[in-house]
Phi, psi and omega in degrees: 000315180301318179298319179296317179296316179299322179294316179302315180292313184294324177296317178297310183297319178295319180292325181283344178051049176084356178269166180281341186222163173262123173282183183302312183289324178294319179295318180298316179297317180299311182297314182297314185279326189256339188239007183299335182276344180241001178234149173265166177064021179286351176268000180255111181296328179290323177293321178292321177297317178299319178298315180299315180296324177292327179280335187286080185297325182266005176055041177264002179082004182229165179249114177283171178299318180297320178293322176298320179296331174299316178297314181299318178298317178299314181295318179298318178296317179297317179296318179299316180295320180291323178291319179295319179296321180288327177292321179294321179292329182282342183286000000 
């Protein structure tokens, strides 16, 4: 668990390149490179832009760490539900 948390933080910090937020191109690169195996439409720049705008709670055009955690939480929940569903089907 500790390793997973460190990875989530380090991926964000590396993608932000020392800034407090991820701009559009940084967010797109992060999603494309890091989340392509668990998300659909990561090859669509318009879908990624729509996702970024949905996460951008303060409407500053960027994704803060807290906003990024919203995405991570959503993805973790989706993976958990898919694993639970497959376990239930296997029972």
